[in-house]
C-alpha positions as CSV (number, residue, x, y, z in Angstrom):
1,M,-17.6,47.9,43.4
2,K,-15.9,44.9,41.7
3,T,-16.3,44.6,37.7
4,K,-16.4,41.6,35.5
5,Q,-13.8,41.0,32.7
6,I,-14.8,38.9,30.2
7,I,-11.9,37.2,28.4
8,T,-12.5,34.9,25.5
9,C,-10.2,31.7,25.2
10,A,-10.1,29.0,22.7
11,I,-10.8,25.3,24.4
12,I,-10.3,22.4,22.2
13,L,-13.1,19.9,23.9
14,A,-13.1,16.1,23.2
15,L,-16.8,16.0,22.5
16,L,-19.2,13.5,21.0
17,P,-19.7,14.5,17.4
18,L,-23.1,15.4,17.3
19,T,-22.8,17.5,20.2
20,L,-20.7,20.7,18.6
21,S,-20.9,22.6,15.5
22,A,-17.6,24.0,13.9
23,D,-17.7,27.8,14.1
24,A,-18.9,28.9,10.5
25,A,-15.7,30.8,10.0
26,V,-13.4,27.7,10.2
27,L,-13.7,25.1,7.7
28,P,-13.9,21.4,9.2
29,A,-10.6,20.8,7.2
30,Q,-9.0,23.3,9.1
31,L,-9.5,22.1,12.6
32,P,-6.6,20.6,14.7
33,W,-5.6,17.3,15.1
34,S,-4.8,15.2,18.4
35,Q,-3.0,11.9,18.6
36,S,-3.4,9.3,21.7
37,R,-2.6,5.5,22.1
38,V,-5.2,2.9,21.8
39,D,-3.4,-0.1,22.6
40,G,0.1,-1.6,22.9
41,N,3.1,-0.7,25.2
42,W,7.0,-1.1,24.8
43,T,6.8,-4.8,24.4
44,D,3.8,-5.3,22.4
45,F,3.3,-5.6,18.7
46,L,-0.6,-4.5,18.4
47,G,-2.1,-2.6,15.5
48,T,-0.8,-4.1,12.2
49,Y,-4.0,-4.8,9.4
50,V,-5.7,-2.1,11.0
51,S,-9.2,-1.0,10.2
52,L,-11.3,1.9,11.4
53,A,-15.3,2.9,11.2
54,H,-17.5,5.1,13.0
55,D,-20.7,4.6,14.2
56,P,-23.4,6.3,11.9
57,I,-25.4,7.8,14.5
58,T,-23.1,8.6,17.4
59,G,-19.6,8.8,15.9
60,K,-18.2,6.4,18.5
61,A,-15.2,4.8,16.6
62,F,-14.4,0.9,16.5
63,I,-11.2,-0.4,15.0
64,S,-10.2,-3.6,14.1
65,Y,-6.5,-4.6,14.3
66,Y,-3.9,-7.8,14.7
67,D,-1.9,-8.9,17.6
68,E,1.2,-10.4,16.2
69,L,2.3,-11.6,19.6
70,Y,-0.5,-13.7,20.0
71,N,-1.9,-14.2,16.7
72,D,-5.3,-12.7,17.8
73,L,-8.0,-10.4,16.0
74,R,-8.7,-7.7,18.3
75,M,-11.0,-5.0,18.4
76,A,-11.3,-1.7,19.9
77,Y,-14.0,1.0,20.8
78,Q,-14.5,4.2,22.5
79,V,-15.9,4.8,26.0
80,P,-15.9,7.5,28.3
81,A,-12.6,8.2,29.8
82,G,-11.5,6.0,32.9
83,T,-14.1,3.5,32.1
84,G,-11.7,1.5,29.6
85,N,-9.0,-1.1,30.0
86,C,-6.9,0.4,27.4
87,G,-6.0,4.1,25.8
88,T,-4.1,6.7,27.2
89,S,-7.0,7.7,29.7
90,N,-8.6,4.2,29.5
91,D,-10.8,5.7,27.0
92,W,-11.0,2.5,24.8
93,R,-12.4,-0.9,25.5
94,C,-9.8,-3.3,23.8
95,E,-10.8,-7.1,23.4
96,I,-9.8,-10.2,21.7
97,V,-12.2,-11.1,19.2
98,D,-11.1,-14.6,17.6
99,S,-8.1,-16.3,18.4
100,E,-8.5,-20.1,16.9
101,G,-5.0,-20.5,15.5
102,D,-3.3,-17.4,13.7
103,V,-6.2,-15.0,12.6
104,G,-7.0,-11.7,12.2
105,R,-4.5,-10.1,9.2
106,Y,-6.3,-8.3,6.4
107,S,-8.8,-7.4,8.3
108,S,-11.5,-4.9,7.4
109,I,-14.4,-3.2,9.9
110,D,-17.9,-1.7,9.0
111,V,-20.3,-0.5,11.6
112,T,-24.1,-0.1,10.9
113,H,-27.5,1.1,12.5
114,V,-30.4,-1.7,12.5
115,Q,-33.9,-0.6,13.3
116,P,-36.0,-3.3,13.6
117,P,-39.9,-3.3,13.3
118,S,-41.3,-1.4,16.7
119,P,-41.3,-2.2,19.4
120,V,-38.2,-3.7,19.0
121,P,-35.2,-1.3,19.7
122,S,-32.5,-0.4,17.5
123,Y,-28.9,-1.8,17.8
124,L,-25.7,-1.6,16.2
125,K,-23.9,-4.3,14.3
126,I,-20.5,-4.7,13.9
127,G,-18.8,-6.6,10.9
128,I,-15.3,-7.6,10.5
129,S,-13.6,-9.8,7.5
130,Y,-10.3,-11.2,8.3
131,F,-7.7,-13.9,7.3
132,D,-7.5,-17.4,8.9
133,V,-4.1,-18.1,8.2
134,T,-3.6,-21.4,9.9
135,N,-6.7,-22.6,7.6
136,E,-6.3,-20.4,5.0
137,A,-9.7,-19.5,5.1
138,L,-11.9,-16.2,5.2
139,K,-13.7,-15.7,8.1
140,Y,-16.5,-13.1,9.6
141,A,-17.3,-12.0,12.8
142,E,-20.4,-10.2,13.6
143,G,-21.0,-8.7,16.8
144,I,-24.5,-7.2,18.0
145,F,-23.9,-4.3,20.2
146,I,-25.9,-3.0,23.0
147,S,-24.1,-2.4,26.0
148,S,-20.9,-4.4,24.8
149,P,-20.6,-6.4,21.7
150,T,-21.8,-10.0,21.4
151,W,-19.8,-12.2,18.9
152,T,-20.7,-14.7,16.3
153,I,-18.0,-16.1,14.1
154,E,-18.0,-18.5,11.1
155,V,-16.2,-19.5,8.0
156,I,-17.0,-18.0,4.7
157,E,-14.7,-20.2,2.6
158,D,-12.4,-22.8,3.8
159,S,-9.3,-24.0,2.3
160,T,-9.0,-27.3,0.3
161,G,-5.3,-28.3,-0.8
162,N,-3.2,-25.3,-2.0
163,L,-6.3,-22.8,-2.1
164,D,-6.2,-19.5,0.1
165,Y,-9.1,-17.4,0.7
166,G,-9.5,-14.3,2.4
167,E,-5.9,-12.4,2.3
168,Y,-6.8,-8.6,1.2
169,S,-10.5,-9.0,2.6
170,S,-12.9,-5.7,2.7
171,V,-16.2,-5.7,4.1
172,K,-19.5,-3.3,3.9
173,F,-23.0,-3.4,4.9
174,G,-25.4,-2.5,2.2
175,S,-28.7,-0.7,3.1
176,D,-30.1,-3.8,3.9
177,H,-27.9,-4.4,6.6
178,H,-26.0,-7.3,5.3
179,P,-22.5,-7.5,4.8
180,R,-20.6,-7.8,1.5
181,I,-17.1,-9.0,1.3
182,A,-14.5,-8.6,-1.5
183,Y,-11.3,-10.9,-1.0
184,H,-8.5,-12.3,-2.7
185,M,-8.4,-16.2,-3.9
186,S,-4.9,-18.0,-5.1
187,N,-4.5,-21.6,-6.2
188,N,-1.0,-22.8,-6.2
189,L,-1.9,-26.1,-7.7
190,T,-1.0,-26.6,-11.6
191,P,-2.4,-24.3,-13.3
192,S,-2.4,-21.9,-10.7
193,Y,-4.9,-19.2,-10.4
194,G,-5.9,-15.8,-8.8
195,A,-8.7,-14.3,-8.7
196,V,-10.7,-11.5,-6.7
197,K,-13.9,-13.0,-5.1
198,F,-17.0,-11.5,-3.5
199,A,-19.2,-13.0,-0.9
200,H,-23.0,-11.7,-0.2
201,Y,-24.7,-12.4,2.6
202,F,-28.5,-13.5,2.3
203,G,-29.2,-15.6,5.0
204,D,-31.5,-17.9,3.5
205,G,-29.9,-21.2,2.7
206,S,-29.9,-20.2,-0.7
207,G,-26.0,-19.6,-1.3
208,N,-23.0,-22.0,-1.7
209,C,-20.5,-21.0,1.5
210,G,-20.7,-19.8,4.9
211,S,-22.5,-21.5,7.7
212,D,-25.7,-23.1,7.0
213,N,-24.9,-21.7,2.8
214,D,-26.2,-18.5,4.0
215,W,-23.8,-16.7,1.8
216,R,-23.1,-16.8,-1.8
217,C,-19.7,-16.7,-3.2
218,S,-18.5,-16.3,-6.7
219,V,-15.2,-15.4,-8.9
220,V,-15.5,-11.6,-10.3
221,D,-12.2,-11.7,-12.2
222,G,-9.1,-14.0,-12.3
223,M,-5.9,-14.9,-14.2
224,Q,-4.6,-18.5,-14.9
225,Y,-1.0,-19.0,-13.9
226,Q,-0.9,-15.8,-11.9
227,P,-1.7,-16.6,-8.2
228,N,-1.3,-12.9,-7.0
229,Y,-3.8,-11.7,-9.5
230,G,-6.2,-9.5,-7.7
231,T,-4.7,-8.7,-4.4
232,H,-4.7,-5.0,-2.7
233,L,-8.4,-5.1,-2.9
234,S,-10.7,-2.2,-1.6
235,L,-14.7,-2.6,-1.6
236,D,-17.3,0.3,-1.4
237,M,-20.9,0.4,-1.7
238,D,-22.5,3.3,-3.8
239,Y,-25.9,5.0,-2.8
240,T,-27.8,2.5,-5.1
241,D,-26.4,-0.6,-3.5
242,N,-23.8,-1.3,-6.1
243,P,-20.8,-2.8,-4.7
244,Y,-17.4,-1.5,-6.5
245,I,-14.0,-3.5,-6.0
246,A,-10.5,-2.2,-6.5
247,Y,-7.7,-4.6,-7.0
248,Y,-4.1,-5.1,-8.5
249,D,-2.8,-6.9,-11.3
250,P,0.7,-7.7,-10.5
251,V,1.5,-9.2,-14.3
252,L,1.1,-5.8,-16.1
253,G,1.4,-3.5,-12.8
254,D,-2.2,-1.9,-13.3
255,L,-4.9,-1.0,-10.9
256,H,-8.3,-2.4,-12.0
257,Y,-11.9,-1.8,-10.7
258,T,-15.1,-3.6,-11.0
259,H,-18.9,-3.4,-10.7
260,L,-21.8,-5.7,-10.5
261,I,-24.4,-5.1,-13.8
262,M,-27.3,-6.3,-14.8
263,Y,-26.3,-7.4,-18.0
264,S,-23.7,-9.9,-19.7
265,N,-20.6,-9.0,-21.1
266,S,-17.1,-10.1,-21.3
267,T,-15.0,-7.4,-19.9
268,C,-14.6,-9.9,-16.6
269,T,-14.3,-13.5,-15.8
270,N,-17.9,-13.5,-14.5
271,P,-20.4,-11.7,-17.1
272,G,-22.3,-10.3,-14.5
273,W,-19.6,-8.0,-13.5
274,Y,-18.1,-4.9,-15.8
275,C,-13.9,-4.8,-15.4
276,E,-11.9,-1.7,-16.2
277,V,-8.3,-0.5,-16.1
278,V,-7.9,2.6,-13.9
279,D,-4.4,3.1,-14.4
280,S,-1.6,1.0,-16.3
281,N,1.4,3.8,-16.5
282,G,4.3,2.1,-14.8
283,D,3.7,-0.3,-11.6
284,V,0.6,1.3,-10.2
285,G,-2.4,-0.1,-8.1
286,M,-1.0,-1.5,-5.2
287,N,-2.6,-0.4,-1.3
288,A,-5.7,0.9,-3.2
289,S,-8.5,2.5,-2.1
290,I,-12.2,3.1,-3.5
291,H,-14.7,5.6,-2.6
292,A,-18.2,4.6,-4.6
293,K,-20.7,7.5,-5.3
294,D,-22.9,8.6,-2.3
295,N,-25.2,10.6,-4.3
296,D,-25.7,11.9,-7.9
297,T,-23.3,14.6,-7.9
298,D,-20.5,12.4,-6.1
299,L,-17.7,10.8,-8.0
300,L,-16.1,7.5,-8.2
301,S,-12.9,7.8,-7.2
302,F,-9.2,5.9,-6.2
303,A,-6.4,6.7,-4.2
304,Y,-3.2,4.2,-4.9
305,Y,0.8,3.8,-4.8
306,D,2.8,4.1,-7.9
307,A,6.0,1.8,-7.1
308,T,7.8,3.0,-10.2
309,E,7.6,6.8,-9.2
310,K,7.3,6.1,-5.6
311,Q,4.1,8.1,-5.4
312,V,0.5,8.5,-3.9
313,R,-1.6,9.0,-7.0
314,Y,-5.4,9.7,-7.4
315,A,-8.0,8.8,-9.8
316,Y,-11.5,10.3,-11.0
317,P,-13.6,10.3,-14.0
318,E,-13.4,13.5,-15.9
319,P,-16.5,14.5,-18.3
320,G,-15.4,13.6,-21.6
321,H,-11.9,11.8,-20.8
322,G,-12.7,8.8,-19.2
323,L,-10.5,7.7,-15.8
324,V,-7.7,10.0,-15.2
325,S,-4.9,10.0,-12.9
326,F,-2.4,12.4,-11.4
327,V,-0.2,12.9,-8.5
328,V,-1.0,13.4,-4.8
329,D,2.6,13.4,-3.2
330,E,6.1,12.0,-3.2
331,T,6.2,9.2,-0.6
332,G,9.2,7.3,-0.9
333,N,9.0,3.5,-0.4
334,L,5.6,2.9,0.8
335,Q,5.0,-0.1,3.2
336,G,1.8,0.7,4.3
337,G,-1.5,1.4,3.5
338,I,-3.5,4.4,1.7
339,S,-6.7,5.0,2.9
340,L,-9.5,7.6,1.1
341,A,-12.5,8.9,1.9
342,V,-14.6,11.8,1.4
343,D,-15.8,14.5,3.7
344,A,-18.9,16.4,4.3
345,Q,-18.3,18.8,1.7
346,G,-17.5,16.1,-0.8
347,Y,-14.1,16.6,-0.9
348,P,-11.6,13.6,-0.7
349,I,-9.2,13.2,2.1
350,I,-6.3,10.7,2.0
351,A,-4.1,9.0,4.4
352,Y,-1.1,7.6,4.0
353,M,2.6,7.0,5.1
354,N,5.4,9.1,4.0
355,S,9.2,7.6,4.4
356,E,10.6,10.3,1.5
357,S,12.7,12.2,4.0
358,Y,13.7,9.4,6.1
359,G,16.3,6.1,6.1
360,S,14.5,4.1,8.6
361,G,11.4,6.3,9.7
362,S,8.1,7.5,8.2
363,D,5.5,10.2,8.7
364,L,1.4,10.0,8.7
365,K,0.5,12.5,6.1
366,I,-3.0,13.8,5.2
367,A,-3.8,15.1,1.4
368,R,-6.9,17.0,0.9
369,P,-7.8,19.2,-2.5
370,A,-6.7,22.9,-1.1
371,K,-10.4,24.4,-1.4
372,A,-11.2,22.3,1.2
373,L,-9.0,24.1,3.2
374,G,-10.0,27.4,2.1
375,L,-7.0,28.0,-0.1
376,N,-6.6,28.7,-3.8
377,A,-3.7,26.5,-4.3
378,G,-1.9,23.7,-2.9
379,N,1.7,22.9,-1.9
380,C,2.3,19.0,-3.5
381,G,1.3,17.0,-6.1
382,H,0.7,17.8,-9.7
383,L,-1.6,19.8,-11.4
384,K,-5.4,18.1,-12.0
385,P,-5.9,17.4,-15.4
386,Y,-8.0,19.5,-17.5
387,S,-7.7,22.3,-15.0
388,V,-8.2,25.7,-16.2
389,L,-5.9,27.3,-13.5
390,P,-2.2,26.3,-13.7
391,L,-2.4,25.8,-9.6
392,L,-1.6,22.8,-7.8
393,Y,-4.5,20.9,-6.6
394,W,-3.5,19.0,-3.4
395,Y,-2.4,20.6,0.2
396,C,-0.3,17.9,2.2
397,E,0.3,18.2,5.8
398,T,2.0,16.1,8.3
399,I,-0.3,14.8,11.3
400,V,2.2,12.3,12.9
401,S,5.9,12.5,12.4
402,G,8.0,9.5,13.3
403,G,11.4,10.8,12.6
404,E,14.5,8.7,11.2
405,L,14.0,5.6,13.3
406,T,10.0,5.2,14.0
407,K,7.5,4.2,11.1
408,V,4.3,5.7,11.7
409,A,1.6,4.5,9.5
410,E,2.9,1.8,8.1
411,Y,-0.8,0.4,8.4
412,A,-3.4,3.4,8.2
413,S,-6.9,3.7,8.0
414,L,-9.1,6.8,7.4
415,S,-13.0,7.3,8.3
416,V,-15.0,10.3,8.7
417,D,-17.5,10.4,11.6
418,P,-20.8,11.9,11.2
419,S,-20.2,15.5,11.9
420,G,-18.0,15.4,9.2
421,L,-14.4,15.3,11.1
422,A,-11.8,13.1,10.1
423,A,-10.1,10.3,12.1
424,V,-7.1,8.0,11.6
425,A,-6.1,4.6,13.2
426,Y,-2.5,3.5,12.4
427,Y,0.3,1.4,13.5
428,V,3.6,3.0,14.9
429,H,7.1,0.6,14.8
430,D,9.9,1.2,16.3
431,A,11.0,-1.2,19.1
432,S,7.8,-2.4,19.9
433,G,4.2,-1.8,17.8
434,R,1.4,0.0,19.2
435,L,-2.0,1.0,17.8
436,M,-2.7,4.6,17.5
437,F,-5.7,7.2,16.8
438,T,-5.7,10.9,15.8
439,R,-8.4,12.7,15.1
440,Q,-9.6,16.4,14.1
441,W,-11.4,18.1,17.1
442,F,-13.9,21.1,17.2
443,T,-12.5,24.1,18.5
444,N,-15.1,25.7,20.6
445,Y,-14.9,29.3,22.0
446,L,-15.9,29.9,25.5
447,P,-16.2,33.0,27.7
448,L,-13.8,32.9,30.8
449,I,-15.3,35.4,33.6
450,T,-12.5,36.3,36.2
451,K,-13.6,38.8,39.0
């Protein structure tokens, strides 16, 4: 009589995020990462100005990016393996969204699920804001996704004279499923002027910009004689639908943030917004990424680059001390973006480029609080301000190594899927340029039965 032996083996499965739960003994932050190519080969330059978002229901990833060779705005989204037209296993669908002129730089993407009144079925809405270099304009593409996206493209603000609209754009949907866009405006006339602007879609024709005046565009904060004031923008919406914007002041080298208020004040150019300096110690604030509160207990937070000390920094409100900042990691010359998100446990995650150890190359790194990994102490950065324990707060790990000659994560965008797993879309640059994708995977232990 033959007996069966049951051997337990670990199999890492690429499953939809909502179909599995991580083992209770394994913290989400401890799960492994996998890398794959989305678009581009050894002769292309695809994947700069990258932005990543997830479908809030299914967890499907959507990436907007720029094609440097043909100057187009492109988008990639996940499909079952073998059914796509790009990706390592044809597991992505890549398409051109806009090709009218030189379009697609400073792209930003967001995704929302819309549930119309019954019996109309729900559908996915994709929004991409981006810069039109040819016309020096802010553009917005909206895709209604059923089996594939159907796009509507419009100019939000067009250039007149020496005015530029739309660099450093950042888009978010509100709970009403209407888009908001933060973007930079510059005027090189005399006197020159630079500003943070905010566009809000209402769709009723009562606005002052966009097709049929369906948008309202307004200056939030600006400065005369400084056309670069208000760059490196990042927009997020809090749980009350209040917009928060982080931005850079190149005059003093400071990081600022602003949010809409219900009373008049004098902290911003626009009295309906409140402006505050986050950090002014050195030349700080480039490549800023902001996270607005998701609930009452969540924290407003910022990740950004310190060009003076060549560090990634993190800022948050410490009770009784206002906004405080401390070092996450030493990075060297940071050419790419920094991207901040918060995981399902409420811990911050920061993706960033690291060139500290290389001359011409770089790595993609991830920083999390040591607690997120079940550790007592981290391995990088500085002590958290006002912490009782003198232990390093951050744990930094290299996710993708580029080595001496390959630049990894010159552009990087981080997003957390509905199951709480992190993913990063990023650009790899050596002899060519490629759009890459790395994500965490659930580790599932299944019995293997042998005779």
